[in-house]
C-alpha positions in Angstrom: 12.4 -7.2 17.1 9.0 -8.8 17.9 6.9 -10.4 15.2 3.4 -9.1 14.7 0.6 -11.4 15.8 -3.1 -10.6 15.5 -5.6 -12.6 17.5 -9.1 -12.4 16.0 -12.1 -13.4 18.0 -15.8 -12.6 18.4 -16.2 -12.6 22.2 -17.7 -16.0 22.5 -16.6 -18.2 25.5 -14.3 -20.3 23.3 -12.7 -17.1 22.0 -12.2 -15.6 25.4 -10.7 -18.8 26.7 -8.3 -19.0 23.7 -7.3 -15.3 24.2 -6.4 -16.0 27.8 -4.7 -19.4 27.2 -2.9 -18.7 24.0 -2.7 -15.1 22.7 -1.9 -13.5 26.0 0.5 -16.3 26.9 2.8 -15.5 24.0 6.2 -14.1 25.0 6.0 -10.3 24.5 9.7 -10.3 23.7 9.0 -12.4 20.7 5.4 -11.3 19.7 3.7 -8.0 19.5 0.1 -9.3 19.9 -2.9 -7.3 18.9 -6.3 -8.5 20.0 -9.2 -7.8 17.6 -12.8 -8.4 18.7 -14.5 -8.7 15.4 -18.0 -8.3 17.0 -17.0 -4.8 18.0 -14.7 -4.0 15.0 -16.7 -5.3 12.1 -14.7 -3.1 9.8 -11.8 -5.4 10.2 -13.6 -8.6 9.1 -12.3 -8.1 5.5 -8.8 -7.8 6.9 -9.2 -11.2 8.8 -10.5 -12.8 5.6 -7.6 -11.4 3.5 -5.2 -13.0 6.1 -6.9 -16.4 5.5 -9.1 -16.5 8.7 -12.1 -18.7 8.1 -13.3 -18.9 11.7 -12.6 -17.4 15.1 -10.7 -17.6 17.3 -7.7 -17.4 15.0 -4.2 -16.2 15.5 -2.3 -14.8 12.5 1.5 -14.8 12.8 3.8 -13.7 10.0 0.8 -13.7 7.6 -0.2 -17.4 8.4 -3.6 -18.1 10.1 -3.8 -20.6 12.9 -7.4 -21.6 13.7 -7.4 -22.3 17.4 -10.9 -23.8 17.8 -14.3 -23.3 16.3 -16.2 -20.5 17.9 -17.9 -18.8 14.9 -17.4 -18.7 11.1 -16.4 -15.3 9.7 -19.5 -15.5 7.5 -21.7 -15.5 10.6 -20.1 -12.3 11.8 -20.9 -10.5 8.6 -24.7 -10.8 9.0 
């Protein structure tokens, strides 16, 4: 069974590049990847925070956040 992975991003160039190079490159037999654009789905910012995400882009696998690069702080997305 595939592990759940959630890729949070804000649509910035850094985020889009990370989505293409990292999130979409994960083996679908091993990972069920959900892409969440927090600029479009602001209601999920609290979920990302609860998962330990501090900035985007970030990939959460098995409840652990992996911050890929710095595109935007979550606090910037709230405003």
